[in-house]
VMD Tcl script that draws the C-alpha trace (Angstrom):
set ca {
  {-32.78 0.77 -11.87}
  {-35.17 3.48 -11.27}
  {-35.34 2.49 -7.50}
  {-32.07 2.25 -7.26}
  {-31.51 5.91 -8.93}
  {-33.76 7.05 -6.45}
  {-32.22 5.69 -3.19}
  {-28.55 6.61 -4.20}
  {-29.49 10.33 -4.85}
  {-31.64 10.93 -1.60}
  {-28.30 8.91 0.43}
  {-26.09 10.77 -1.59}
  {-27.65 14.07 -1.26}
  {-28.07 13.36 2.72}
  {-24.27 12.38 2.52}
  {-22.65 15.43 1.03}
  {-22.73 18.79 3.09}
  {-21.08 16.58 5.85}
  {-18.57 15.51 3.49}
  {-18.14 18.96 2.35}
  {-17.65 20.09 5.71}
  {-14.99 17.94 6.61}
  {-12.98 18.50 3.73}
  {-13.37 21.67 3.99}
  {-12.17 21.80 8.04}
  {-9.29 19.52 7.00}
  {-8.41 21.48 3.77}
  {-8.78 18.87 1.65}
  {-11.55 19.80 -0.38}
  {-10.25 18.71 -4.06}
  {-11.42 17.18 -7.19}
  {-14.89 18.04 -6.56}
  {-15.08 19.21 -10.40}
  {-13.48 15.66 -11.40}
  {-15.86 13.74 -8.41}
  {-19.11 15.35 -10.08}
  {-18.26 14.17 -13.70}
  {-16.49 16.68 -14.77}
  {-13.18 14.95 -16.15}
  {-11.51 13.88 -19.79}
  {-10.33 17.80 -20.95}
  {-7.30 19.40 -19.90}
  {-6.36 22.33 -18.35}
  {-7.65 23.85 -22.02}
  {-10.60 22.88 -22.30}
  {-9.16 20.20 -25.29}
  {-10.60 16.54 -24.81}
  {-7.69 14.25 -23.77}
  {-10.26 10.45 -24.40}
  {-11.78 10.67 -27.71}
  {-15.18 8.57 -28.91}
  {-12.45 6.07 -31.07}
  {-10.30 5.86 -28.17}
  {-9.81 2.33 -26.73}
  {-9.47 3.00 -23.01}
  {-8.32 0.39 -19.94}
  {-9.46 2.17 -16.41}
  {-8.28 1.32 -13.27}
  {-8.83 2.99 -9.52}
  {-6.95 3.18 -7.03}
  {-8.23 5.04 -3.84}
  {-5.81 6.15 -2.36}
  {-1.58 6.00 -1.49}
  {-1.83 2.38 -0.07}
  {-3.58 0.93 -3.90}
  {-1.09 3.49 -5.65}
  {1.69 2.42 -4.42}
  {0.42 -1.01 -5.51}
  {-0.73 -0.91 -8.68}
  {2.67 0.75 -10.07}
  {4.55 -1.70 -11.48}
  {1.42 -3.50 -12.59}
  {0.90 0.07 -14.85}
  {4.62 -0.04 -16.40}
  {3.44 -3.67 -17.74}
  {0.12 -2.48 -18.87}
  {1.72 0.32 -20.98}
  {4.00 -2.29 -22.46}
  {1.50 -4.79 -23.18}
  {-1.74 -2.73 -24.26}
  {-0.15 0.14 -26.34}
  {-2.97 0.76 -28.45}
  {-5.40 1.40 -25.14}
  {-5.49 4.84 -22.96}
  {-4.86 4.16 -19.55}
  {-6.54 5.91 -17.27}
  {-5.80 6.42 -13.33}
  {-8.65 7.51 -10.74}
  {-7.81 7.95 -6.93}
  {-10.66 8.94 -4.78}
  {-8.19 10.71 -1.88}
  {-6.15 13.86 -2.73}
  {-2.96 11.59 -1.03}
  {-4.02 8.82 -3.22}
  {-3.83 11.45 -6.30}
  {-0.59 12.93 -5.76}
  {1.14 10.24 -5.58}
  {-0.90 9.15 -8.66}
  {0.59 12.06 -10.46}
  {3.99 11.73 -9.23}
  {4.20 8.01 -10.00}
  {2.46 7.38 -13.31}
  {2.51 10.63 -15.32}
  {4.87 8.47 -17.80}
  {2.65 5.82 -17.64}
  {-0.84 6.92 -18.04}
  {-2.52 8.37 -20.38}
  {-4.74 10.34 -17.96}
  {-4.73 10.65 -14.03}
  {-8.25 12.08 -12.45}
  {-10.72 11.23 -9.63}
  {-13.24 9.34 -9.54}
  {-16.78 10.19 -9.51}
  {-19.57 10.28 -6.46}
  {-20.95 6.91 -6.53}
  {-24.16 8.96 -7.58}
  {-26.30 8.67 -10.86}
  {-25.40 12.05 -12.71}
  {-21.87 11.36 -11.88}
  {-21.33 8.20 -13.04}
  {-22.74 8.77 -15.74}
  {-20.55 11.44 -16.72}
  {-17.30 9.58 -15.73}
  {-18.70 6.88 -17.76}
  {-20.09 9.29 -21.33}
  {-16.38 10.75 -21.12}
  {-13.92 7.87 -20.81}
  {-16.17 5.20 -21.89}
  {-13.69 2.24 -20.81}
  {-13.19 -0.94 -22.43}
  {-12.45 -2.03 -19.01}
  {-12.20 -0.74 -15.55}
  {-10.02 -2.41 -13.04}
  {-10.80 -1.49 -9.44}
  {-7.37 -2.21 -6.85}
  {-7.91 -3.60 -3.55}
  {-11.62 -3.78 -1.71}
  {-13.41 -0.40 -3.28}
  {-17.07 -1.64 -3.46}
  {-19.44 1.42 -5.61}
  {-22.69 0.26 -5.79}
  {-24.21 2.63 -8.83}
  {-20.57 2.35 -10.19}
  {-20.76 -1.46 -10.77}
  {-24.38 -1.95 -11.81}
  {-23.82 1.08 -14.48}
  {-20.70 -0.90 -15.77}
  {-22.46 -3.85 -15.83}
  {-25.45 -1.84 -17.87}
  {-23.29 -0.89 -20.81}
  {-21.79 -4.07 -20.86}
  {-18.61 -2.87 -19.23}
  {-16.48 -5.46 -17.77}
  {-15.59 -4.63 -14.19}
  {-13.06 -6.29 -12.21}
  {-11.23 -6.65 -8.67}
  {-8.28 -7.15 -8.01}
  {-5.31 -7.54 -5.33}
  {-8.57 -8.09 -3.29}
  {-8.54 -8.89 -0.07}
  {-11.09 -8.46 3.24}
  {-9.68 -7.97 6.85}
  {-10.57 -9.94 9.66}
  {-12.17 -6.17 10.79}
  {-14.80 -5.95 8.14}
  {-15.46 -9.25 7.27}
  {-18.02 -9.52 9.93}
  {-19.56 -6.25 8.77}
  {-19.82 -8.16 5.04}
  {-21.19 -11.27 6.40}
  {-24.77 -8.92 8.11}
  {-24.78 -7.41 4.97}
  {-24.51 -9.98 2.36}
  {-28.12 -9.91 1.37}
  {-26.87 -6.48 -0.20}
  {-23.24 -7.54 -1.44}
  {-24.64 -10.82 -3.05}
  {-26.55 -8.18 -5.47}
  {-23.48 -5.76 -6.41}
  {-21.26 -8.79 -6.51}
  {-23.70 -10.10 -9.14}
  {-22.33 -6.76 -11.33}
  {-18.64 -8.05 -11.29}
  {-16.79 -9.64 -14.06}
  {-14.56 -10.85 -11.59}
  {-13.06 -10.91 -8.23}
  {-9.02 -11.81 -7.83}
  {-7.98 -12.67 -4.31}
  {-4.35 -11.74 -2.77}
  {-5.13 -15.69 -1.05}
  {-7.42 -18.68 -0.70}
  {-8.73 -17.12 2.37}
  {-9.30 -13.93 0.86}
  {-11.24 -15.86 -1.98}
  {-13.68 -17.64 0.45}
  {-14.62 -14.74 2.23}
  {-15.51 -12.83 -0.88}
  {-17.82 -16.51 -1.76}
  {-19.28 -16.25 1.81}
  {-20.45 -12.64 1.57}
  {-22.26 -13.58 -1.65}
  {-19.48 -13.72 -4.68}
  {-20.50 -16.27 -7.21}
  {-17.74 -19.05 -6.83}
  {-17.35 -18.90 -10.76}
  {-16.32 -15.51 -10.64}
  {-13.60 -15.96 -8.05}
  {-9.67 -16.48 -8.15}
  {-7.00 -16.38 -6.50}
  {-4.69 -14.10 -8.27}
  {-1.21 -13.56 -4.92}
  {-0.48 -10.32 -4.11}
  {0.80 -7.31 -6.20}
  {3.15 -5.72 -3.66}
  {5.45 -8.86 -3.87}
  {6.20 -8.27 -7.82}
  {8.88 -5.69 -6.83}
  {12.37 -5.99 -7.54}
  {15.43 -4.28 -5.41}
  {16.68 -1.29 -6.63}
  {20.39 -0.27 -6.82}
  {21.03 2.25 -4.39}
  {24.31 4.63 -3.27}
  {24.30 5.29 0.33}
  {27.19 6.42 2.23}
  {26.32 7.26 5.85}
  {29.50 5.67 7.19}
  {27.93 2.06 8.00}
  {30.92 0.07 6.68}
  {32.62 -1.75 9.54}
  {29.51 -1.49 11.30}
  {26.41 -3.35 11.78}
  {22.82 -0.95 11.11}
  {19.70 -1.84 13.31}
  {17.47 0.37 11.15}
  {13.94 1.13 12.90}
  {11.55 2.71 10.38}
  {8.40 4.83 10.73}
  {8.67 4.67 14.04}
  {5.58 6.63 16.10}
  {5.32 6.52 20.22}
  {5.56 4.84 22.05}
  {8.19 2.77 19.56}
  {10.91 5.30 20.08}
  {11.74 4.51 23.51}
  {11.22 0.90 22.81}
  {13.84 0.87 19.94}
  {16.43 3.04 21.33}
  {16.21 1.18 24.86}
  {16.19 -2.58 23.21}
  {19.42 -0.71 21.25}
  {20.99 0.99 24.55}
  {20.92 -3.30 25.78}
  {22.15 -4.76 22.57}
  {24.97 -2.33 22.03}
  {26.28 -3.25 25.16}
  {27.23 -7.09 23.83}
  {27.49 -5.76 20.16}
  {29.93 -3.08 20.34}
  {29.67 -2.64 16.17}
  {26.08 -1.90 16.27}
  {24.54 1.58 15.23}
  {21.03 2.33 14.58}
  {19.42 4.59 12.06}
  {16.18 5.45 13.56}
  {13.32 7.17 11.21}
  {10.22 8.31 13.08}
  {7.21 8.32 10.65}
  {6.61 11.78 11.71}
  {9.07 14.67 11.80}
  {7.67 15.95 14.68}
  {8.91 13.30 17.23}
  {12.68 14.08 16.12}
  {12.70 16.18 19.26}
  {11.43 13.77 21.26}
  {13.71 10.95 19.54}
  {16.66 13.45 20.70}
  {15.50 13.83 24.04}
  {15.47 10.25 24.78}
  {19.23 9.61 23.06}
  {20.42 11.71 25.82}
  {18.07 10.28 28.65}
  {20.05 6.84 27.41}
  {22.96 8.59 27.04}
  {23.63 7.77 23.62}
  {25.75 10.03 21.05}
  {23.49 11.28 17.78}
  {23.56 12.96 14.52}
  {21.23 14.20 11.84}
  {20.76 13.70 8.29}
  {20.20 16.78 7.34}
  {23.10 17.28 8.51}
  {24.76 14.69 6.60}
  {26.17 12.91 9.98}
  {28.03 9.75 9.52}
  {28.55 6.67 12.02}
  {31.54 6.47 13.38}
  {33.40 5.39 16.66}
  {31.87 8.47 18.26}
  {28.58 8.08 16.50}
  {25.95 5.97 17.83}
  {22.81 6.79 16.18}
  {21.44 8.69 13.34}
  {17.85 10.23 13.11}
  {16.76 10.02 9.60}
  {14.84 13.50 9.82}
  {14.69 13.81 5.51}
  {11.83 12.84 3.51}
  {12.17 9.98 1.01}
  {14.79 8.26 1.68}
  {13.57 5.27 4.41}
  {12.92 3.07 1.25}
  {16.89 2.95 -0.02}
  {18.26 3.32 3.58}
  {17.18 -0.29 4.38}
  {19.34 -1.69 1.37}
  {22.62 -0.75 3.97}
  {20.96 -1.95 7.11}
  {21.34 -5.55 8.30}
  {17.99 -6.34 10.53}
  {14.53 -3.75 10.02}
  {12.44 -3.50 12.42}
  {9.43 -1.98 11.03}
  {7.22 0.64 12.95}
  {3.32 0.99 13.90}
  {3.22 -2.61 15.05}
  {3.97 -1.22 19.34}
  {1.05 0.73 19.08}
  {-2.60 1.08 17.41}
  {-1.32 1.73 13.69}
  {-1.33 -1.29 11.95}
  {2.09 -1.43 10.86}
  {3.76 -0.42 7.80}
  {4.61 -2.71 5.09}
  {7.43 -4.73 5.78}
  {8.30 -5.85 2.01}
  {10.26 -2.37 1.63}
  {12.81 -4.16 3.79}
  {12.55 -7.73 2.80}
  {13.31 -7.05 -0.78}
  {16.98 -6.24 0.33}
  {16.70 -9.14 2.01}
  {17.05 -8.26 5.08}
  {15.72 -9.71 8.30}
  {12.40 -8.05 9.63}
  {10.80 -7.52 12.89}
  {7.58 -6.10 13.95}
  {5.38 -5.25 17.10}
  {2.52 -7.19 17.28}
  {-0.01 -4.86 15.43}
  {0.21 -5.56 11.95}
  {-3.31 -5.63 11.27}
  {-2.87 -3.62 7.91}
  {-0.27 -6.23 6.48}
  {-1.69 -8.87 7.76}
  {-1.68 -11.00 4.74}
  {2.40 -10.26 4.00}
  {3.03 -10.71 7.55}
  {1.37 -14.16 6.98}
  {3.86 -15.12 4.81}
  {7.41 -13.56 5.68}
  {6.68 -14.90 9.26}
  {6.03 -18.83 7.97}
  {8.61 -18.83 5.59}
  {11.09 -17.58 8.33}
  {11.60 -14.14 6.55}
  {10.25 -12.01 9.44}
  {9.23 -12.48 13.03}
  {6.18 -10.96 14.99}
  {7.24 -10.27 18.67}
  {4.70 -9.48 21.17}
  {6.60 -7.69 24.23}
  {9.75 -5.78 23.99}
  {11.46 -8.28 26.03}
  {10.69 -10.87 23.18}
  {12.22 -7.85 20.74}
  {15.52 -7.38 22.35}
  {16.02 -11.67 22.55}
  {15.00 -11.96 18.65}
  {17.47 -9.57 17.45}
  {20.14 -10.42 19.85}
  {19.31 -14.16 18.80}
  {19.79 -12.51 15.21}
  {23.16 -10.71 15.92}
  {24.94 -13.43 17.65}
  {24.13 -16.62 15.52}
  {24.92 -15.77 12.26}
  {23.58 -19.72 10.34}
  {20.32 -17.85 11.68}
  {20.85 -15.04 10.52}
  {22.02 -16.33 6.96}
  {19.07 -18.61 6.96}
  {16.65 -15.63 7.92}
  {18.14 -13.39 4.65}
  {18.08 -16.68 2.54}
  {13.95 -16.61 3.36}
  {13.54 -13.47 2.81}
  {15.25 -14.01 -1.22}
  {12.65 -16.93 -1.50}
  {9.91 -15.56 -0.42}
  {9.72 -13.36 -3.48}
  {10.75 -15.93 -5.43}
  {7.76 -17.85 -4.90}
  {5.00 -15.16 -4.70}
  {5.74 -13.17 -7.57}
  {3.12 -13.86 -10.70}
  {0.40 -11.30 -9.59}
  {1.23 -9.22 -12.32}
  {1.32 -11.58 -15.23}
  {-2.02 -13.01 -13.67}
  {-3.64 -9.93 -13.96}
  {-1.89 -9.03 -17.54}
  {-2.91 -12.40 -19.04}
  {-7.12 -12.26 -17.38}
  {-7.05 -8.14 -18.74}
  {-6.09 -9.65 -22.31}
  {-8.28 -12.60 -22.10}
  {-11.60 -9.62 -21.94}
  {-10.30 -7.33 -23.87}
  {-10.03 -9.93 -26.67}
  {-13.29 -11.65 -26.09}
}
mol new
graphics top color blue
foreach p $ca { graphics top sphere $p radius 0.5 }
foreach p [lrange $ca 0 end-1] q [lrange $ca 1 end] { graphics top cylinder $p $q radius 0.2 }
display resetview
């Protein structure tokens, strides 16, 4: 223990100045007090967590993990009313999402401590969780060791190892094998992920497949009127450069064959709006802006979604959805936001951020990953021309959620067993 503490303290001391400078430069130096273990009190200095409280701690590093646990947290609130739920994040963006999404679900939302003896000790002394849950693959060696020493069951849920990271994990197997000894269990998204964890040092008795929390969602009821009645809507969501031109040129070709087709384009970054306007003028397409409350009409081909927070609900009114970030090196965005509304989804070849989800969608026929702009056009044209193929794809979207739900129930069951042990 002493050797580990000395090593972690040395590494932390070397790392901290660089981290601080980076945070200050990018104006993201938030949560310093909490990351050093200054947690458990409100703005008035009053204790939020008392020594007698039963506590469930769940950590979600950033935005993606926070969004993934939203429904799980709601189920936990119902299942464990006698426990206080503490949610931690590490990034500022994750903290913002957690504060917004979980303010009525969690009892306390704060930052995860730096993985160093003093911050971790202060955090665990004040929060004293009955169980600590790490969402997805966040590995904090000293935190794991401290939980083990205190008898706090530590589990990892929705766990996965990407292909890009797997080689690094394998090279460091001697290290991860020691770290994983401190975990009570690791619940993986897929059988492939389970085997990866075992191959890098996790005891096979501690590994199980739980599925993916992202599939445990329900379509929301949305009321949207952008003049879509009487038209078919092609929605291009979260587009990046050079995808805007790929989408617009493809739409131009499709419109020549399908006169009722309209384009709703949502750039990932709003600074791309001017670029999109120029491209639409280049391809002689008429357009309006969502911020101006523009609506589709015989004289309006395209609407640019230049507002924040509306993309998800727009998937409810489209007929086909392109998921951006996939014709560049971004790695794609979440296709389930469209598929939950039973909309066929198509993406470019770079989908490594959501490889597991795309694997399910493509195998079931609910989605398609294309390699080139030409293949992109051909697939969209097929969906627009062949109503049978289109309907089969829509039905596949529905079935994929039916067959992949259950991750939340799995986690609730495991947490119940651990707390009652």
